[in-house]
C-alpha positions in Angstrom: 87.2 96.1 82.2 86.0 99.4 83.1 82.2 100.7 84.0 80.9 102.9 81.4 77.9 105.3 82.6 76.1 108.2 82.2 74.6 108.1 85.8 76.2 110.5 88.0 78.0 109.1 90.7 76.6 110.6 94.2 79.2 109.1 96.8 82.5 107.3 95.9 83.6 105.4 99.1 87.5 104.7 99.2 88.9 102.4 101.4 92.4 103.6 102.6 95.2 101.0 103.0 96.2 99.0 100.1 93.9 101.0 98.1 94.8 105.1 98.3 97.9 103.6 99.2 100.1 100.5 98.6 100.2 98.9 101.8 98.7 98.7 105.2 99.5 101.5 107.5 98.1 101.1 111.1 100.9 99.0 112.0 103.6 100.9 110.2 102.5 104.4 112.0 102.8 102.9 115.1 106.8 101.8 114.3 106.9 105.5 112.9 105.9 106.9 116.2 108.5 104.8 117.9 111.8 105.8 116.3 112.7 108.1 119.2 111.9 105.2 122.0 114.6 102.0 121.3 113.1 99.7 123.7 109.7 100.1 122.5 110.9 99.7 118.6 112.9 96.6 119.5 109.5 95.4 121.0 108.0 96.3 117.6 110.4 94.5 115.8 109.8 91.4 117.8 105.8 91.3 117.5 106.6 91.8 113.5 108.9 88.8 113.5 106.2 86.7 115.5 103.6 87.6 113.3 105.4 87.1 110.1 106.4 83.5 111.3 102.8 82.6 111.9 102.2 83.6 108.0 105.2 81.9 106.8 104.2 78.8 108.9 100.5 79.0 108.2 99.6 79.4 111.8 96.5 81.4 112.6 97.4 84.6 114.3 96.9 84.1 117.9 95.9 87.7 118.9 94.7 90.5 117.2 98.3 92.1 116.6 97.1 95.6 115.4 95.7 95.9 119.2 99.1 94.6 120.5 101.0 97.0 118.4 98.9 100.0 119.4 99.6 99.3 122.9 103.4 100.4 122.5 101.9 103.5 122.2 100.6 103.9 125.6 101.5 106.7 127.6 102.8 108.8 124.9 101.6 112.5 124.3 98.6 113.3 122.2 100.5 116.2 120.6 103.5 114.1 119.7 101.3 111.6 118.1 99.6 114.2 116.1 103.1 115.6 115.3 104.0 112.2 113.8 100.7 111.8 112.0 101.2 115.1 110.1 104.6 113.9 108.9 103.5 110.3 108.1 100.7 111.7 106.2 103.0 113.6 104.2 105.4 111.0 103.8 102.9 108.4 102.5 100.9 110.7 100.3 104.8 111.4 98.7 105.9 108.0 98.8 102.9 105.2 98.9 99.9 106.8 96.8 98.5 104.3 94.4 98.1 106.1 91.3 96.1 103.8 89.6 93.3 104.3 92.0 93.7 107.6 92.1 93.5 108.5 88.2 90.4 106.1 88.1 88.8 107.9 90.9 89.3 111.1 88.8 87.7 109.5 85.6 84.4 108.8 87.5 84.5 111.9 89.9 82.2 115.1 89.1 81.9 118.5 90.7 78.9 117.1 93.0 80.3 113.9 93.9 80.8 113.5 97.6 84.4 111.5 98.5 84.7 109.8 101.8 87.6 107.9 102.8 86.3 105.0 105.4 89.3 103.1 106.3 90.6 100.7 109.6 93.7 103.1 109.3 94.1 105.8 111.7 92.1 109.0 111.4 95.0 111.2 112.7 97.2 110.5 109.8 94.6 110.0 107.0 93.3 113.3 107.5 96.8 114.7 106.7 97.0 112.5 103.6 93.5 113.7 102.4 94.8 117.3 102.4 97.8 116.3 100.1 96.3 114.6 97.5 94.6 116.1 94.3 91.2 115.3 95.4 88.5 117.1 97.2 87.9 114.8 100.2 84.7 115.3 102.1 85.1 113.3 105.1 87.2 111.1 106.7 85.9 108.2 108.9 88.7 106.0 110.3 89.9 104.0 113.4 90.9 106.4 116.4 93.4 105.9 118.8 92.2 106.2 122.3 93.4 109.4 125.0 93.2 109.8 128.3 94.6 113.1 129.8 95.9 113.6 126.6 98.2 110.5 126.6 97.5 107.5 124.6 95.9 104.8 126.4 97.3 102.2 124.2 93.8 101.3 123.0 91.9 102.2 120.0 88.8 104.0 120.3 87.1 102.5 117.4 88.2 100.0 115.1 86.3 100.4 111.9 86.7 96.9 110.1 84.1 94.9 107.7 80.7 95.5 108.3 81.2 98.1 110.6 82.0 100.4 108.2 78.4 100.0 106.5 77.2 100.3 110.1 79.0 104.0 110.5 78.1 104.9 107.1 74.3 104.6 108.0 74.7 106.9 110.8 76.8 109.6 109.4 75.9 109.5 105.8 72.3 107.7 105.9 71.7 108.9 102.2 74.3 106.4 100.8 71.9 103.6 101.8 69.0 105.4 100.0 68.4 103.3 96.5 68.1 106.5 95.0 72.0 107.4 95.8 74.3 106.5 93.0 77.7 104.7 95.0 81.0 103.1 93.7 83.3 101.7 96.2 87.0 101.0 96.1 88.6 98.5 98.0 91.3 95.7 98.3 89.9 93.4 100.9 87.6 90.9 101.2 86.8 92.6 104.5 85.3 95.4 102.7 82.9 92.9 101.2 79.6 94.4 103.2 81.0 97.9 101.6 81.3 96.8 97.9 77.8 95.0 98.2 76.1 98.5 99.4 77.4 100.0 96.2 76.1 100.6 92.9 80.0 99.9 91.3 82.9 98.4 92.7 86.4 98.3 91.9 88.7 96.2 93.7 92.8 97.1 94.1 95.6 94.6 94.1 92.8 92.2 95.8 93.8 88.8 97.5 92.8 85.5 96.0 89.3 85.7 97.7 88.6 88.9 96.6 89.8 88.4 93.0 88.0 85.3 92.4 84.6 87.0 93.4 85.6 90.3 91.4 86.4 87.8 88.5 83.2 85.9 89.0 81.1 89.3 89.2 83.0 90.8 86.1 84.0 93.7 88.7 86.8 96.0 87.7 90.4 95.1 89.1 93.3 97.5 89.6 96.6 96.8 90.0 98.4 99.2 92.7 101.4 97.4 92.8 
């Protein structure tokens, strides 16, 4: 099912991980930054094994693994992380872009439509990704790594999950919340239901079972990225 509308879209809101690219990128970016540090990389794989084991056994994750992974970046220089972000952004553009999502965005995108990427992935590499795709991205709002004296603190300055995306949109792009503004949103995750609910047109991309069931009940288009 596709939306057919003559209404001009004012804004298109784009989740990133699992939507514009075919996987979750925040933790893989951490790994990408550790390729010259064998000890830290070993710790990464140990954490990954434990996280995978929790999933296989159906055990609730005892910690927020995203926040644990990022601690492996502690004391790494900001300049080095930015260099890796540039390479990672190019890498995922070339190898992991979700062509189905991009094609559907191009179908509904008009000359004056505002395109906003809003993601729990890290801003540093999403900025570079947005430079390499054939779309004019107007703003990138994403999670940020925290730095102290130009070294990573091992913390996340802001982690844009769930309703936090809507809250920051209300501050940075207040018109998105205006009833006169026509919006579309693309996401793969049930955690983005608050974002989808404030949008006039909803597209879900390779969703998990929870979001897919909701999409089918509400007759939202379901795209397959992988």
